[in-house]
Structure formats: C-alpha cells, structure tokens
FIVO-71953 format. One record per residue (C-alpha): residue number from 1; x, y, z; chain. Coordinates in Angstrom, 1 decimal, padded with zeros to 4 digits. Example, Ala and Ser with C-alpha at 12.3 -4.5 7.8 and 13.67 -1.06 7.14 Angstrom:
2
- 1,012.3,-004.5,007.8,A
- 2,013.7,-001.1,007.1,A
END
This chain:
439
- 1,017.3,040.6,046.5,A
- 2,016.0,043.0,043.9,A
- 3,012.5,042.8,042.4,A
- 4,013.7,041.1,039.2,A
- 5,015.5,038.4,041.2,A
- 6,012.4,037.8,043.3,A
- 7,010.2,037.3,040.2,A
- 8,012.7,034.9,038.7,A
- 9,012.8,032.9,042.0,A
- 10,009.0,032.7,042.0,A
- 11,008.8,031.5,038.3,A
- 12,011.7,029.0,038.7,A
- 13,010.4,027.7,042.0,A
- 14,013.7,028.3,043.8,A
- 15,016.3,030.9,044.7,A
- 16,017.9,032.9,041.9,A
- 17,020.7,031.2,040.0,A
- 18,024.2,032.4,040.6,A
- 19,025.7,034.3,037.7,A
- 20,028.6,031.9,037.7,A
- 21,026.6,028.7,037.9,A
- 22,027.5,026.0,035.4,A
- 23,025.1,025.6,032.5,A
- 24,024.1,022.0,032.0,A
- 25,024.3,020.6,028.4,A
- 26,020.9,020.1,026.8,A
- 27,020.1,016.4,026.1,A
- 28,018.8,015.6,022.6,A
- 29,015.2,014.5,022.7,A
- 30,014.6,010.9,021.5,A
- 31,011.7,008.6,021.5,A
- 32,012.5,005.8,024.0,A
- 33,009.3,004.6,025.6,A
- 34,009.4,002.1,028.4,A
- 35,009.4,-001.5,027.4,A
- 36,007.3,-002.1,030.5,A
- 37,004.2,-001.9,028.2,A
- 38,004.4,-005.7,028.1,A
- 39,002.4,-007.5,030.8,A
- 40,004.1,-010.3,032.5,A
- 41,007.6,-011.6,031.5,A
- 42,009.8,-009.6,029.1,A
- 43,009.4,-010.4,025.4,A
- 44,011.5,-013.3,024.3,A
- 45,012.8,-012.3,020.8,A
- 46,014.2,-015.7,020.1,A
- 47,010.8,-017.3,020.7,A
- 48,009.1,-014.7,018.5,A
- 49,011.7,-015.3,015.8,A
- 50,011.1,-019.0,015.9,A
- 51,007.4,-018.7,015.8,A
- 52,007.5,-016.5,012.7,A
- 53,010.5,-018.0,011.0,A
- 54,012.6,-014.9,011.3,A
- 55,015.9,-013.8,012.7,A
- 56,017.3,-011.1,014.9,A
- 57,019.4,-008.4,013.1,A
- 58,021.6,-006.0,015.1,A
- 59,021.6,-002.3,014.3,A
- 60,023.2,000.7,016.1,A
- 61,019.9,001.3,017.9,A
- 62,019.3,-002.3,019.0,A
- 63,017.9,-005.4,017.4,A
- 64,015.3,-005.8,014.7,A
- 65,013.3,-008.9,013.7,A
- 66,013.6,-009.8,010.0,A
- 67,011.6,-012.4,008.2,A
- 68,012.7,-013.6,004.7,A
- 69,010.7,-015.7,002.2,A
- 70,011.6,-016.6,-001.3,A
- 71,009.1,-017.3,-004.2,A
- 72,010.9,-019.2,-007.0,A
- 73,010.4,-018.2,-010.6,A
- 74,008.3,-021.3,-011.4,A
- 75,005.8,-020.7,-008.6,A
- 76,002.3,-019.8,-009.7,A
- 77,000.5,-016.7,-008.3,A
- 78,-003.0,-017.3,-009.6,A
- 79,-002.5,-017.9,-013.3,A
- 80,000.8,-016.0,-013.6,A
- 81,004.3,-017.3,-012.8,A
- 82,006.5,-015.3,-010.4,A
- 83,009.2,-015.2,-013.0,A
- 84,007.0,-013.4,-015.4,A
- 85,006.7,-010.5,-013.1,A
- 86,010.3,-009.2,-013.5,A
- 87,010.6,-005.6,-014.7,A
- 88,013.4,-005.5,-017.1,A
- 89,013.2,-001.9,-018.4,A
- 90,012.3,001.3,-016.7,A
- 91,011.3,002.9,-020.0,A
- 92,008.1,000.9,-020.0,A
- 93,007.2,002.4,-016.6,A
- 94,007.9,005.9,-018.0,A
- 95,005.1,005.4,-020.5,A
- 96,002.8,004.9,-017.6,A
- 97,004.3,007.7,-015.5,A
- 98,006.2,010.3,-017.7,A
- 99,007.4,012.0,-014.6,A
- 100,009.4,009.0,-013.5,A
- 101,013.1,009.8,-013.3,A
- 102,016.1,007.5,-013.2,A
- 103,018.6,005.9,-015.5,A
- 104,017.6,003.6,-018.3,A
- 105,018.2,-000.2,-018.1,A
- 106,017.3,-002.7,-015.5,A
- 107,017.2,-001.0,-012.1,A
- 108,017.3,-002.6,-008.7,A
- 109,013.6,-002.3,-008.0,A
- 110,012.1,-002.7,-004.5,A
- 111,008.4,-003.2,-004.0,A
- 112,007.1,-001.7,-000.7,A
- 113,004.0,-002.4,001.3,A
- 114,003.3,-001.4,004.9,A
- 115,001.1,-002.7,007.7,A
- 116,000.4,000.1,010.1,A
- 117,-001.4,000.8,013.3,A
- 118,-004.0,003.0,011.5,A
- 119,-005.0,004.3,008.1,A
- 120,-005.2,008.0,008.9,A
- 121,-001.5,008.7,008.6,A
- 122,000.1,011.4,010.7,A
- 123,002.6,011.3,013.5,A
- 124,000.6,008.8,015.6,A
- 125,000.6,006.1,012.9,A
- 126,003.4,003.5,013.2,A
- 127,004.5,001.1,010.5,A
- 128,004.9,-002.0,012.5,A
- 129,005.6,-004.2,009.5,A
- 130,007.6,-003.0,006.5,A
- 131,007.4,-005.4,003.7,A
- 132,010.0,-005.2,000.8,A
- 133,010.2,-007.4,-002.3,A
- 134,012.8,-007.6,-005.0,A
- 135,013.8,-010.0,-007.8,A
- 136,016.9,-012.1,-007.4,A
- 137,017.8,-014.4,-010.4,A
- 138,014.1,-014.6,-011.4,A
- 139,012.8,-015.4,-008.0,A
- 140,010.9,-012.9,-005.8,A
- 141,012.6,-012.3,-002.5,A
- 142,010.5,-010.8,000.3,A
- 143,012.1,-009.3,003.4,A
- 144,009.8,-008.1,006.2,A
- 145,010.9,-005.9,009.1,A
- 146,008.7,-006.4,012.2,A
- 147,008.4,-004.0,015.1,A
- 148,008.4,-006.1,018.3,A
- 149,008.0,-003.2,020.7,A
- 150,007.5,000.6,020.5,A
- 151,011.0,001.1,021.9,A
- 152,012.4,-000.8,019.0,A
- 153,011.2,001.5,016.3,A
- 154,014.5,003.2,015.8,A
- 155,016.2,-000.1,015.2,A
- 156,013.6,-001.1,012.6,A
- 157,013.9,002.3,010.8,A
- 158,017.7,001.9,010.8,A
- 159,017.5,-001.6,009.3,A
- 160,015.0,-000.5,006.7,A
- 161,017.1,002.6,005.8,A
- 162,020.2,000.4,005.3,A
- 163,018.2,-002.0,003.1,A
- 164,017.2,000.9,000.8,A
- 165,020.8,002.1,000.4,A
- 166,021.3,000.8,-003.1,A
- 167,017.7,001.0,-004.4,A
- 168,017.3,002.4,-007.9,A
- 169,013.5,002.4,-008.0,A
- 170,010.7,001.8,-005.5,A
- 171,007.3,000.6,-006.5,A
- 172,004.2,001.0,-004.3,A
- 173,000.4,001.0,-004.4,A
- 174,-000.8,004.3,-003.1,A
- 175,002.6,004.8,-001.7,A
- 176,002.9,008.4,-002.7,A
- 177,-000.1,009.3,-000.5,A
- 178,000.4,006.8,002.3,A
- 179,003.3,004.4,002.6,A
- 180,006.2,006.8,001.9,A
- 181,004.8,009.7,003.9,A
- 182,004.3,007.4,006.9,A
- 183,007.9,006.2,006.7,A
- 184,009.3,009.7,006.2,A
- 185,007.2,010.9,009.2,A
- 186,008.8,008.2,011.4,A
- 187,012.3,008.9,010.2,A
- 188,011.8,012.6,010.8,A
- 189,010.3,011.9,014.2,A
- 190,013.5,010.1,015.2,A
- 191,015.7,012.7,013.6,A
- 192,017.1,010.2,011.1,A
- 193,018.1,010.6,007.5,A
- 194,015.6,010.1,004.7,A
- 195,016.9,007.2,002.7,A
- 196,014.2,007.5,000.0,A
- 197,015.1,011.1,-000.9,A
- 198,015.9,011.2,-004.6,A
- 199,015.0,007.6,-005.2,A
- 200,012.6,007.3,-008.2,A
- 201,009.1,006.3,-007.0,A
- 202,006.6,004.5,-009.2,A
- 203,003.1,004.4,-007.7,A
- 204,001.1,001.7,-009.5,A
- 205,-002.2,002.9,-008.2,A
- 206,-002.6,005.7,-010.7,A
- 207,-001.8,003.6,-013.9,A
- 208,-004.0,000.9,-012.5,A
- 209,-006.9,003.3,-012.3,A
- 210,-006.3,004.4,-015.9,A
- 211,-006.1,000.9,-017.2,A
- 212,-008.7,-001.0,-015.2,A
- 213,-011.1,001.4,-013.4,A
- 214,-013.7,001.3,-016.1,A
- 215,-013.5,-002.4,-017.0,A
- 216,-016.8,-004.2,-017.4,A
- 217,-017.8,-006.5,-014.6,A
- 218,-021.0,-008.2,-013.6,A
- 219,-020.1,-008.4,-009.9,A
- 220,-019.8,-005.4,-007.6,A
- 221,-017.0,-007.2,-005.7,A
- 222,-014.9,-007.1,-008.9,A
- 223,-015.3,-003.3,-009.4,A
- 224,-012.8,-000.8,-008.3,A
- 225,-009.0,-000.8,-008.2,A
- 226,-008.1,-002.2,-004.9,A
- 227,-005.0,-004.4,-005.1,A
- 228,-007.0,-007.4,-003.8,A
- 229,-009.6,-006.8,-006.5,A
- 230,-007.1,-006.6,-009.3,A
- 231,-005.2,-009.7,-008.2,A
- 232,-008.5,-011.6,-008.4,A
- 233,-009.8,-010.2,-011.7,A
- 234,-006.5,-010.2,-013.5,A
- 235,-004.8,-013.3,-012.2,A
- 236,-007.6,-015.3,-010.5,A
- 237,-005.7,-015.2,-007.1,A
- 238,-007.9,-016.7,-004.4,A
- 239,-006.8,-015.9,-000.9,A
- 240,-007.6,-018.7,001.6,A
- 241,-007.9,-017.7,005.3,A
- 242,-006.7,-014.2,004.6,A
- 243,-006.9,-011.8,007.6,A
- 244,-009.2,-008.8,007.0,A
- 245,-007.5,-005.5,006.9,A
- 246,-009.4,-004.0,009.8,A
- 247,-008.2,-006.8,012.1,A
- 248,-004.5,-006.2,011.4,A
- 249,-003.8,-003.3,013.8,A
- 250,-005.6,-005.2,016.6,A
- 251,-003.4,-008.3,016.1,A
- 252,-000.3,-006.2,016.5,A
- 253,-001.5,-004.5,019.6,A
- 254,-002.4,-007.9,021.1,A
- 255,001.1,-009.1,020.3,A
- 256,002.7,-006.0,022.0,A
- 257,000.5,-006.6,025.1,A
- 258,000.9,-010.4,025.6,A
- 259,004.0,-011.3,023.5,A
- 260,002.1,-014.1,021.5,A
- 261,003.4,-013.8,017.9,A
- 262,001.2,-016.6,016.5,A
- 263,-001.7,-014.2,015.5,A
- 264,000.8,-012.2,013.4,A
- 265,001.6,-015.0,011.0,A
- 266,-001.5,-014.4,008.9,A
- 267,-000.6,-010.7,008.9,A
- 268,002.8,-011.5,007.5,A
- 269,001.3,-013.8,004.9,A
- 270,-001.2,-011.1,003.9,A
- 271,001.7,-008.6,003.4,A
- 272,003.6,-011.1,001.4,A
- 273,000.7,-011.8,-001.0,A
- 274,000.2,-008.0,-001.4,A
- 275,003.9,-007.7,-002.5,A
- 276,003.7,-010.5,-005.0,A
- 277,000.4,-009.1,-006.3,A
- 278,001.9,-005.6,-006.6,A
- 279,004.8,-007.1,-008.7,A
- 280,002.3,-009.0,-010.9,A
- 281,000.0,-006.0,-011.5,A
- 282,003.0,-003.9,-012.4,A
- 283,004.3,-006.5,-014.8,A
- 284,000.8,-006.8,-016.4,A
- 285,000.8,-003.0,-017.0,A
- 286,004.3,-003.2,-018.5,A
- 287,003.3,-006.1,-020.7,A
- 288,000.4,-004.1,-022.1,A
- 289,002.6,-001.0,-022.9,A
- 290,005.1,-003.3,-024.6,A
- 291,002.8,-005.5,-026.7,A
- 292,-000.1,-003.1,-027.3,A
- 293,-003.7,-004.1,-028.2,A
- 294,-002.7,-007.7,-029.0,A
- 295,-002.0,-008.2,-025.3,A
- 296,-005.4,-006.8,-024.2,A
- 297,-007.8,-009.3,-022.7,A
- 298,-010.9,-007.4,-023.8,A
- 299,-012.1,-004.2,-025.5,A
- 300,-012.4,-002.2,-022.3,A
- 301,-008.7,-002.9,-021.6,A
- 302,-007.8,-002.0,-025.2,A
- 303,-009.7,001.4,-024.9,A
- 304,-007.9,002.2,-021.6,A
- 305,-004.5,001.3,-023.1,A
- 306,-005.3,003.5,-026.1,A
- 307,-005.8,006.4,-023.8,A
- 308,-002.5,005.7,-022.1,A
- 309,-000.8,005.7,-025.5,A
- 310,-002.6,008.8,-026.5,A
- 311,-001.4,010.6,-023.3,A
- 312,002.2,009.5,-024.2,A
- 313,001.7,010.6,-027.8,A
- 314,002.2,007.2,-029.3,A
- 315,-000.4,007.8,-032.1,A
- 316,000.0,004.6,-034.0,A
- 317,-000.4,002.4,-031.0,A
- 318,-003.3,004.4,-029.7,A
- 319,-005.1,004.1,-033.1,A
- 320,-004.7,000.3,-033.1,A
- 321,-006.2,000.1,-029.6,A
- 322,-009.1,002.4,-030.5,A
- 323,-009.8,000.4,-033.6,A
- 324,-010.0,-002.8,-031.6,A
- 325,-012.2,-001.3,-029.0,A
- 326,-014.5,000.1,-031.7,A
- 327,-015.7,-003.4,-032.3,A
- 328,-017.0,-003.8,-028.8,A
- 329,-020.6,-004.9,-028.2,A
- 330,-020.7,-002.6,-025.3,A
- 331,-022.3,000.7,-026.7,A
- 332,-020.4,003.0,-024.3,A
- 333,-017.0,001.4,-025.1,A
- 334,-017.7,001.4,-028.8,A
- 335,-018.8,005.0,-028.9,A
- 336,-015.9,006.2,-026.8,A
- 337,-013.5,004.3,-029.0,A
- 338,-015.0,005.7,-032.2,A
- 339,-014.8,009.2,-030.8,A
- 340,-011.2,008.9,-029.8,A
- 341,-010.3,007.3,-033.1,A
- 342,-011.8,010.1,-035.0,A
- 343,-010.0,012.7,-033.0,A
- 344,-006.7,010.8,-033.4,A
- 345,-007.2,010.7,-037.2,A
- 346,-008.0,014.4,-037.3,A
- 347,-004.9,015.2,-035.4,A
- 348,-002.9,013.2,-037.9,A
- 349,-004.6,015.3,-040.7,A
- 350,-006.3,012.2,-042.1,A
- 351,-009.5,014.2,-042.5,A
- 352,-011.3,011.8,-044.8,A
- 353,-010.7,008.9,-042.5,A
- 354,-011.8,011.0,-039.5,A
- 355,-015.0,012.0,-041.3,A
- 356,-015.8,008.4,-042.0,A
- 357,-015.3,007.5,-038.3,A
- 358,-017.6,010.4,-037.3,A
- 359,-020.2,009.0,-039.6,A
- 360,-019.8,005.6,-038.0,A
- 361,-020.4,007.1,-034.6,A
- 362,-023.5,009.0,-035.8,A
- 363,-025.0,005.9,-037.5,A
- 364,-024.3,003.8,-034.4,A
- 365,-026.1,006.2,-032.1,A
- 366,-029.0,006.9,-034.6,A
- 367,-031.8,005.4,-032.4,A
- 368,-032.8,007.9,-029.7,A
- 369,-032.6,005.1,-027.2,A
- 370,-028.9,005.1,-027.7,A
- 371,-028.4,008.7,-026.7,A
- 372,-028.5,009.0,-022.9,A
- 373,-025.6,010.5,-021.1,A
- 374,-022.2,010.0,-022.6,A
- 375,-023.6,008.5,-025.8,A
- 376,-025.7,011.6,-026.5,A
- 377,-022.8,013.9,-025.9,A
- 378,-020.5,011.9,-028.2,A
- 379,-023.1,011.9,-030.9,A
- 380,-023.5,015.7,-030.6,A
- 381,-019.7,016.2,-030.9,A
- 382,-019.6,013.9,-033.9,A
- 383,-022.4,015.8,-035.7,A
- 384,-020.6,019.1,-035.1,A
- 385,-017.3,017.7,-036.2,A
- 386,-018.7,016.3,-039.4,A
- 387,-020.5,019.6,-040.1,A
- 388,-017.2,021.4,-039.8,A
- 389,-015.6,018.9,-042.1,A
- 390,-018.3,019.4,-044.8,A
- 391,-018.1,023.2,-044.5,A
- 392,-014.3,023.7,-044.5,A
- 393,-012.8,020.5,-046.0,A
- 394,-015.3,019.0,-048.4,A
- 395,-016.8,022.4,-049.3,A
- 396,-020.2,020.7,-049.2,A
- 397,-022.3,023.6,-047.8,A
- 398,-025.7,021.8,-048.3,A
- 399,-024.4,018.8,-046.4,A
- 400,-022.9,021.0,-043.7,A
- 401,-026.2,022.8,-043.3,A
- 402,-028.1,019.6,-042.9,A
- 403,-025.6,018.5,-040.2,A
- 404,-025.9,021.9,-038.5,A
- 405,-029.6,021.5,-038.3,A
- 406,-029.1,018.1,-036.8,A
- 407,-026.6,019.5,-034.3,A
- 408,-029.2,022.1,-033.4,A
- 409,-031.7,019.4,-032.8,A
- 410,-029.2,017.3,-030.8,A
- 411,-028.6,020.3,-028.5,A
- 412,-032.3,021.1,-028.2,A
- 413,-031.7,024.6,-029.6,A
- 414,-029.6,025.6,-026.6,A
- 415,-026.2,025.8,-028.3,A
- 416,-025.3,029.2,-029.5,A
- 417,-022.5,027.8,-031.5,A
- 418,-024.8,025.6,-033.5,A
- 419,-027.2,028.5,-034.3,A
- 420,-024.2,030.7,-035.3,A
- 421,-022.9,028.0,-037.6,A
- 422,-026.4,027.5,-039.2,A
- 423,-026.7,031.3,-039.8,A
- 424,-023.2,031.4,-041.4,A
- 425,-024.0,028.5,-043.7,A
- 426,-027.3,030.2,-044.7,A
- 427,-025.3,033.3,-045.7,A
- 428,-022.8,031.3,-047.7,A
- 429,-025.5,029.4,-049.5,A
- 430,-027.3,032.7,-050.3,A
- 431,-024.2,034.2,-051.7,A
- 432,-023.6,031.1,-053.8,A
- 433,-027.1,031.2,-055.1,A
- 434,-026.9,034.9,-055.9,A
- 435,-023.6,034.3,-057.8,A
- 436,-025.2,031.4,-059.8,A
- 437,-028.2,033.7,-060.7,A
- 438,-025.8,036.5,-061.8,A
- 439,-023.8,034.3,-064.1,A
END
C-alpha cells in the first residue's frame, strides 16, 4: 500500500476502495422528520378533522387537512356586508399600487394570511396554517390548510400550490415582507416549484398606511395600521374571545405534542376573521379611489386620498379632496390641505387661484401660537411662494419685498435664499425709482 492509499484509508476509516468498486447513486435529500414527535398514540387525523370541521385531502406527498367555511354575501362583518367586499376591477388597485401588473377586468383574487411558528421569518419558521379567501357568487369562501405534523409539510405545500394554480391576483397584508417570503422559503426548502412566481401581488399594508396612518383618534388603541385596528376603526368589528397573537405558536406546538386539536379552533377563527377583514379593508380602499372625496368619512381621510390621487396624477380628484380637507377644524390637516391645494393649482398654471390659496394659508397661521413644527414650515413656504408670485407673475415689487421681509422674519434670518431675494428686489426697486426720476 502506497502512502496516498494509506492516507485515504485513515481519512475514510477503512481500507482503500477498489478502483472497480461500484459507485452508489446519491439519494436526493428531503425533509422527512420522524412522526414520533407525538407522545402517546399516533395522531388520529379523522378525529382532528371532526374536531375542526375539516376533511382529509390526498396529495402526492401524503394527506393534508383542509377546513372550508363560507360567509354569505348578506352576512355582516361589523357594519359592512360581505357582499360589498368584492373587488370587481383591478384598475382601482393599480391606482393604489401603480406597479401592480396583470390583465384588466375581474381577476380571480385570492386573499392570503398565514399563522406561523414565529415572526422572525427565515428557514426555521413554518407556516402551520395557510388561510386563503376568495369570492364565489358574492359569498366569501375561506379555505384553510392545516399542518398536522412536521412530516406533513410537503403535503400541505403541495395542496396550497395546487390551489394557487389558477390565481390571477393575490392580496396580502404585509405579505411582500412576510407571508410570501415564508412560503417561498418552505417551497425552496423542499425543492418544490414556486407557484406564486409571476402572479400579481397586491400588498394592502402600504396603501393602508397612506390612507389611514395619520387619521385623527382620541384613543392610543385606535392608532396605527394593524389590520385588527383598522377593522375596528373602519367597520366597528368587535372580536369576542379572540386568541392573542403571541399565544398562537404555542397552541400549535401543544397540538403537535399531544394531538388535542380543540385549542386550535380559536386560531382558525382568528385567521378567518383576518381574511374577511383584509377583504373589507381592500374594498374600502377601492371604494375611496372610485368615489373620491364624497366617500370619505372625515377630512383626514380626504387629505390622505388626495395625496393618493396626486401620486397617481389625477389632478382634478386630488384638488376636490384637498378642498374638502381645507375645511377641517384640525389645524394641521387644514394647513397641509391648503399647502397641497396651492401646489396643485400652481402646477395646473392657475397662478391667481394658487396665490389666493397661499394667502389663505398665511392668514390661517397668522398667530404665532399656530406656527410650531409643520405649521410654521408650511407658513414659511407659503410666504416664499407668494413673494415669488408677486415678483414674477403680478409684477408687484413692493408687495414682493414686503413678503420677502416676512419670509426673512419667518426663517429667523437664517435663510440665504430669503436674503438673496430681498437684495434682488431692492435692486429692482432702485432701478425702477431711478427710471421714474429720469423721465
């Protein structure tokens, strides 16, 4: 035995392999944990299905547990009917998300919400409950895929992938950051195809923040844009006996350990309410984009909708929203609306109307008590804009100089632009006075 063969034998822990030895085929790695994680008797899927009102569905990787529930169109979800939540046109969603792709018309839309073993994401996070909702003849149909053991994950993923085969659009709430990446990680982990590749994805979280993040509220519990918060503030949905989110992973782990499915029923109901609320919030946003300021419940919503229209370059609709919000008793909403209205009018080259709106903003914020923070900044912008109008449009140099002085005062003398404008106006006025003396 030569030196190389001896080293190979030491590394391999045995004698050197014959040059003519058969090479064994490499087995593809799969994730197939032992079902012995259960303590006691094996899990009775029929008993679990009966406890949760579900059924066993076969896949090429084994069986998956599926639970179906139907919410008829006449059923109330808070103060909105389920049938009012149907999305009939994808174009309305494009106004909220211009990057949304897909054909026009009425797509087959699937709403998705996951319940997972953790919120951190990554390869260690499992989606043990995949909730999917879609509309069928005006009713909202919920289909939930439940993981009954770690070894059954491939079956669940296969069933979910088959369900997504004919989806034209998926709607989620923070799904671009969490839900879809979690599912794609699991499909990739099991070397399965990605059924959501190329499917248009509308994440309602971002339009919700634009529309309702700054809404006025007297209660800290009603602030923010969590889905549970919006369902309460927009539709007066009151959850009774709802399971807290932090308890949900523990209930699943308990089920995997002891096979008792009863603690999972509140988790399933929590997921179903989330799906109906997601459809309702999406429908509310679509209604606003379709009907404009007349559909707004308050001035804060009108201001936010105006910003959405402005972003989509719907100038007429944006102007109508800003005009409504400009009547708000809330000083911040009113000042912001006047500012955006003036900018909109200036872009439309309606300079006289824009100047009038700048004056309204200046008069509204005249008391110094009205000038902290945003209000003071908007007043400074209005004074500068009106000074520019007087100098270049109205050709009123004296009025422009007065406003330039006010602008210098508003900035505390720290704005180089204001000092430069004042010096320029002084030169123009001097030349005009010299010309008048000459003639």
